[in-house]
C-alpha positions as CSV (number, residue, x, y, z in Angstrom):
1,M,-14.0,-36.3,-30.7
2,L,-17.3,-34.6,-30.0
3,T,-18.5,-37.3,-27.7
4,T,-15.1,-37.3,-25.9
5,F,-15.3,-33.6,-25.3
6,Q,-18.9,-33.9,-24.0
7,T,-17.9,-36.7,-21.7
8,E,-14.9,-34.7,-20.4
9,L,-17.1,-31.6,-19.9
10,A,-19.6,-33.6,-17.9
11,K,-16.7,-34.7,-15.5
12,H,-15.6,-31.1,-15.2
13,W,-19.0,-29.5,-14.9
14,S,-21.2,-31.5,-12.6
15,E,-24.0,-28.9,-12.7
16,A,-26.6,-29.8,-15.3
17,D,-27.7,-26.2,-15.7
18,K,-24.1,-25.3,-16.6
19,R,-23.8,-28.1,-19.2
20,A,-27.2,-27.1,-20.6
21,R,-25.7,-23.7,-21.7
22,V,-23.6,-25.6,-24.2
23,L,-25.9,-25.7,-27.2
24,A,-25.7,-28.3,-30.0
25,M,-26.0,-27.6,-33.7
26,E,-26.5,-23.9,-33.2
27,P,-27.1,-22.1,-36.6
28,M,-24.3,-19.7,-37.3
29,A,-26.4,-17.6,-39.7
30,E,-28.1,-16.3,-36.6
31,H,-24.8,-15.1,-35.1
32,T,-23.2,-13.4,-38.1
33,T,-24.0,-10.1,-39.9
34,F,-23.8,-11.8,-43.3
35,R,-26.6,-14.2,-42.3
36,V,-25.0,-17.2,-44.0
37,G,-23.4,-20.4,-42.7
38,G,-24.3,-23.8,-41.3
39,P,-24.4,-24.9,-37.6
40,A,-21.6,-25.2,-35.0
41,D,-21.2,-28.6,-33.4
42,L,-21.4,-26.9,-30.0
43,F,-21.9,-23.2,-29.0
44,F,-21.3,-21.5,-25.7
45,E,-21.5,-18.0,-24.2
46,P,-19.3,-17.8,-21.1
47,E,-20.6,-15.6,-18.2
48,N,-17.1,-14.4,-17.1
49,V,-13.4,-15.0,-17.6
50,S,-13.3,-17.9,-15.3
51,D,-16.1,-19.6,-17.2
52,L,-14.2,-19.0,-20.4
53,A,-10.9,-20.4,-19.1
54,D,-12.7,-23.5,-17.7
55,I,-14.3,-24.6,-20.9
56,L,-11.1,-23.8,-22.9
57,A,-9.1,-26.0,-20.4
58,V,-11.5,-28.9,-21.0
59,A,-11.3,-28.4,-24.8
60,R,-7.5,-28.6,-24.6
61,T,-7.4,-31.8,-22.6
62,V,-9.0,-33.6,-25.6
63,N,-7.6,-31.4,-28.3
64,F,-11.1,-30.2,-29.3
65,P,-11.1,-27.4,-31.8
66,V,-12.3,-24.0,-30.6
67,T,-13.4,-20.9,-32.5
68,I,-13.9,-17.5,-30.8
69,L,-16.6,-15.3,-32.1
70,G,-17.7,-11.8,-31.2
71,N,-20.5,-10.1,-33.1
72,G,-19.8,-12.2,-36.2
73,S,-19.5,-9.0,-38.2
74,N,-16.3,-9.8,-40.0
75,V,-16.7,-13.5,-41.0
76,V,-18.2,-15.8,-43.5
77,V,-19.1,-19.2,-42.0
78,A,-19.0,-22.2,-44.3
79,D,-22.3,-23.8,-45.4
80,L,-21.2,-26.9,-43.6
81,G,-20.9,-24.9,-40.4
82,I,-18.1,-25.1,-37.8
83,R,-16.7,-28.2,-36.4
84,G,-15.9,-28.2,-32.7
85,L,-16.8,-25.5,-30.1
86,V,-17.8,-21.9,-30.9
87,I,-17.4,-19.6,-28.0
88,S,-19.2,-16.3,-28.3
89,L,-18.3,-13.4,-26.0
90,G,-21.8,-11.9,-25.8
91,D,-23.9,-10.0,-23.3
92,A,-22.0,-11.2,-20.3
93,F,-18.8,-9.6,-21.8
94,S,-20.5,-6.2,-22.6
95,D,-19.8,-4.1,-19.5
96,I,-18.5,-0.6,-19.9
97,T,-17.1,1.6,-17.1
98,R,-15.5,5.0,-16.9
99,A,-12.4,6.0,-14.9
100,G,-11.5,9.6,-15.5
101,N,-10.8,10.0,-19.2
102,L,-10.7,6.2,-19.7
103,L,-13.4,3.9,-20.8
104,I,-12.9,0.2,-19.9
105,A,-14.9,-2.2,-22.0
106,K,-15.3,-6.0,-22.0
107,A,-14.5,-7.8,-25.2
108,G,-18.1,-8.4,-26.1
109,A,-19.2,-4.8,-25.9
110,K,-20.4,-3.5,-29.3
111,L,-18.4,-0.5,-30.7
112,S,-21.6,1.4,-31.4
113,R,-22.5,1.2,-27.7
114,I,-19.1,2.2,-26.6
115,A,-19.2,5.2,-28.9
116,A,-22.6,6.1,-27.5
117,V,-21.4,5.9,-23.9
118,A,-18.4,8.0,-24.7
119,A,-20.6,10.7,-26.2
120,L,-22.9,10.6,-23.2
121,E,-19.9,11.0,-20.9
122,G,-18.5,13.9,-22.9
123,L,-15.5,11.9,-24.0
124,G,-14.3,12.4,-27.6
125,G,-12.3,10.1,-29.9
126,L,-14.7,7.3,-30.6
127,A,-17.2,8.9,-32.9
128,F,-15.7,7.1,-35.8
129,A,-16.5,3.8,-34.3
130,S,-20.2,4.5,-33.9
131,G,-21.0,2.8,-37.3
132,I,-18.6,-0.2,-37.0
133,P,-20.8,-3.3,-36.4
134,G,-18.1,-5.3,-34.5
135,T,-17.3,-5.8,-30.8
136,V,-14.2,-4.7,-28.9
137,G,-12.3,-7.9,-29.1
138,G,-12.5,-8.2,-32.9
139,A,-11.9,-4.5,-33.3
140,V,-8.7,-4.5,-31.3
141,M,-7.4,-7.7,-32.9
142,M,-8.0,-6.3,-36.4
143,N,-7.3,-2.6,-35.6
144,A,-10.7,-1.8,-37.0
145,G,-11.2,1.7,-38.4
146,A,-13.3,4.0,-40.5
147,Y,-13.0,7.5,-42.0
148,D,-9.2,7.5,-41.5
149,R,-9.4,6.7,-37.8
150,C,-8.6,3.4,-36.1
151,M,-8.4,1.6,-32.8
152,A,-4.6,2.3,-32.6
153,E,-5.4,5.9,-31.8
154,V,-7.5,5.3,-28.7
155,V,-6.5,1.9,-27.2
156,C,-4.0,2.2,-24.4
157,E,-4.3,-1.2,-22.7
158,S,-5.9,-4.6,-23.3
159,R,-6.3,-7.7,-21.2
160,F,-6.2,-11.2,-22.7
161,L,-6.1,-14.9,-21.8
162,D,-2.6,-16.2,-22.7
163,N,-1.6,-19.7,-23.8
164,D,-1.7,-20.9,-20.2
165,L,-5.2,-19.5,-19.8
166,I,-4.0,-16.8,-17.4
167,E,-5.0,-13.2,-17.8
168,A,-2.3,-10.9,-19.0
169,I,-2.0,-7.3,-20.2
170,V,-0.7,-5.5,-23.3
171,T,0.0,-1.8,-23.1
172,G,0.7,1.0,-25.6
173,E,3.0,0.3,-28.5
174,A,3.3,-3.4,-27.5
175,H,-0.1,-3.8,-29.3
176,H,1.9,-3.5,-32.6
177,F,-1.0,-2.0,-34.4
178,D,-0.8,-1.7,-38.2
179,Y,-3.4,-1.7,-41.0
180,R,-6.0,-4.3,-40.0
181,T,-3.6,-6.1,-37.7
182,S,-2.2,-6.2,-34.1
183,C,-0.2,-8.4,-31.8
184,Y,-3.3,-10.5,-31.4
185,K,-3.8,-11.5,-35.0
186,G,-2.8,-15.0,-35.8
187,T,-2.2,-16.0,-32.1
188,A,-4.2,-18.0,-29.6
189,R,-4.6,-15.0,-27.3
190,I,-8.2,-14.2,-26.4
191,I,-8.9,-10.5,-25.7
192,T,-11.2,-10.1,-22.6
193,E,-11.1,-6.3,-22.0
194,T,-9.8,-3.1,-23.5
195,T,-9.1,0.4,-22.1
196,F,-9.6,3.4,-24.3
197,R,-7.9,6.7,-23.5
198,L,-10.2,9.6,-24.6
199,K,-10.3,13.4,-24.3
200,P,-13.0,15.6,-22.8
201,Q,-15.2,17.1,-25.6
202,A,-18.5,18.9,-25.7
203,Q,-21.4,16.5,-26.1
204,T,-22.9,18.6,-28.9
205,E,-19.7,18.4,-30.9
206,I,-19.5,14.6,-30.5
207,Y,-23.2,14.1,-31.4
208,A,-22.8,16.3,-34.5
209,E,-19.8,14.3,-35.7
210,M,-21.6,11.0,-35.1
211,A,-24.7,12.4,-37.0
212,D,-22.5,13.5,-39.9
213,L,-20.8,10.1,-40.2
214,A,-24.1,8.3,-39.9
215,A,-25.5,10.4,-42.8
216,R,-22.5,9.7,-44.9
217,R,-22.9,5.9,-44.3
218,R,-26.5,5.9,-45.2
219,T,-25.7,7.8,-48.4
220,S,-22.8,5.6,-49.5
221,Q,-23.2,2.2,-47.9
222,P,-25.8,-0.6,-48.5
223,L,-26.8,-0.7,-44.8
224,E,-30.2,-2.2,-45.7
225,F,-28.6,-5.6,-46.6
226,P,-26.7,-8.2,-44.6
227,S,-22.9,-7.9,-45.2
228,A,-19.6,-8.0,-43.4
229,G,-18.8,-4.4,-44.1
230,S,-15.9,-3.6,-46.4
231,A,-15.1,-6.8,-48.4
232,F,-11.5,-6.1,-49.2
233,K,-8.6,-4.3,-47.6
234,R,-7.4,-1.1,-49.1
235,P,-4.5,-1.9,-51.4
236,A,-1.6,0.6,-51.2
237,G,-2.2,3.5,-53.5
238,Y,-5.8,2.5,-54.5
239,Y,-9.3,2.2,-53.2
240,A,-10.8,-1.3,-53.4
241,G,-14.3,-0.1,-54.2
242,K,-13.1,2.0,-57.2
243,L,-11.0,-0.9,-58.6
244,I,-14.0,-3.2,-58.3
245,A,-16.3,-0.7,-60.0
246,D,-13.8,0.1,-62.7
247,S,-13.4,-3.6,-63.5
248,G,-17.1,-3.8,-64.3
249,M,-18.0,-5.9,-61.3
250,K,-20.5,-3.5,-59.6
251,G,-23.8,-5.3,-59.5
252,Y,-22.3,-8.7,-60.4
253,R,-24.3,-11.5,-58.7
254,I,-23.8,-15.1,-57.8
255,G,-26.9,-16.7,-56.3
256,G,-28.1,-14.3,-53.5
257,A,-24.7,-12.7,-53.1
258,E,-24.0,-9.4,-55.0
259,V,-21.4,-6.7,-55.4
260,S,-23.4,-3.7,-54.1
261,E,-24.6,-1.3,-56.7
262,K,-24.4,1.4,-54.0
263,H,-20.8,0.8,-53.0
264,A,-18.7,-1.7,-54.9
265,G,-16.5,-2.2,-51.9
266,F,-19.3,-4.2,-50.2
267,I,-20.5,-7.7,-51.0
268,I,-24.0,-8.1,-49.8
269,N,-26.6,-10.9,-49.1
270,R,-29.7,-9.9,-51.1
271,G,-31.6,-12.8,-49.7
272,L,-31.0,-16.6,-49.5
273,A,-27.3,-16.3,-50.3
274,T,-25.2,-19.2,-49.3
275,A,-21.7,-19.0,-48.0
276,S,-20.5,-20.7,-51.2
277,D,-22.2,-17.9,-53.2
278,V,-20.3,-15.3,-51.1
279,A,-16.9,-17.1,-51.3
280,L,-17.1,-17.6,-55.1
281,L,-18.1,-13.9,-55.6
282,F,-15.1,-12.8,-53.6
283,Y,-12.9,-14.9,-55.9
284,R,-14.5,-13.6,-59.1
285,V,-14.1,-10.0,-58.0
286,R,-10.5,-10.6,-56.9
287,E,-9.7,-12.2,-60.3
288,A,-11.4,-9.5,-62.3
289,V,-9.4,-6.7,-60.5
290,K,-6.1,-8.6,-60.8
291,A,-6.7,-9.3,-64.6
292,Q,-7.5,-5.7,-65.4
293,F,-5.3,-3.7,-63.1
294,G,-2.6,-6.2,-61.8
295,V,-3.7,-5.4,-58.2
296,Q,-4.3,-8.4,-55.9
297,L,-7.1,-7.6,-53.4
298,E,-7.0,-9.2,-50.0
299,P,-10.3,-10.0,-48.2
300,E,-10.9,-7.9,-45.1
301,V,-13.3,-10.6,-43.8
302,R,-12.3,-14.1,-42.5
303,F,-13.7,-17.3,-44.0
304,I,-14.1,-19.7,-41.2
305,G,-15.6,-23.2,-40.6
306,D,-15.7,-26.4,-42.5
307,W,-14.9,-25.6,-46.1
308,D,-13.7,-29.2,-46.8
309,G,-14.9,-30.5,-50.1
310,W,-16.0,-27.1,-51.2
311,Q,-14.3,-26.4,-54.5
312,E,-15.5,-24.2,-57.3
313,A,-13.0,-23.5,-60.1
314,E,-10.3,-24.7,-57.6
315,V,-11.2,-21.8,-55.3
316,I,-10.7,-22.4,-51.6
317,P,-11.3,-19.4,-49.4
318,W,-8.3,-19.5,-47.2
319,R,-6.0,-19.4,-50.2
320,F,-7.2,-15.8,-50.8
C-alpha cells in the first residue's frame, strides 16, 4: 500500500521538490512531548489548506491511512511507530491575526503563543492557556482547559475540512463542547482555523495572571520531564491525582516511565522510556485505583500508532 500511495502521489505531484517534502521513516519521538514512539511510514507538513486537501485526496484514492498531528502534546505513539501518513500542522499553520476583540489563529498555532499575543494586544480571556503545551486544533477538538477554564469559554468559530475536503464553518453552540470533547472528536473533520472572542483587559492584569499561573505550575507540576500533561481525565466527584496518590502509586515506575512524585496526576518520561513502558504504567495505575476505590480512570491522552502484537497482561491501550 505504501508503494501504491507513493506512485499515486508522484502522478499527482509532478514537482520533485514537493514530493521531497514527504519524509520517510520520520521518528515520532521528535514530534511528541512524551519523547517516545517509533517512526511514521511517511510524514508531511502542508504549507496551506490547499496543500493539505491535495495530499488527503491522494491518500483517499488508495485508501492510505492518515493520522493528523499537532504539537504531539496529548499522544503516546507506539514503539512500532505509525503506519501510513502522518500530517503535522506545523509552522505554516501558525498565523495569528487580530480583528477587533477577536483573535484568529491557524490550527498549528501553539496555545502559549496565542496567549502571549492576546496579552500583548490587551485582550483578556486566554491567560489560562499560556501553560497548555498543545496547538489550537487539538485544543479545540478536546476542549482543552486548565485552572477551571476551557476553550468553550472563548471559542466562537472554527473552520475545518469536511469529508469532501471542502472548508466549512462551525459557530457557537454547534461546537457541542463538553468536558474534553467537542463536535470534532471522533470525526474525520480536520480543524484548520479558530476564532477566539476575547475582552479588552489591562496588560498588567493579564501578565500578572499569567505569572501567577506559571508559578503555580512550576510548584506543582513536573515540567522538567517529558510528559503529555495530565494523564487521566478528572472523574466525577474526584481528583485523579489524589486517587492515584492515595492508591500508593506515586513514584511507581516501569522502565523509564514514572508516576510523578511531584504530582501523581502526571506520568513522566524520566529518560529512555518506551511507549510500552508508558502504556503499561497507565494500565497499572488504572487498575490500582479501580481496585482500591472502585473508580475507573480514563486516559486524557490518546494512544496512537501500530500497537499490533503489543500485549502485556492482556493490556491493549485502546481498550482503556
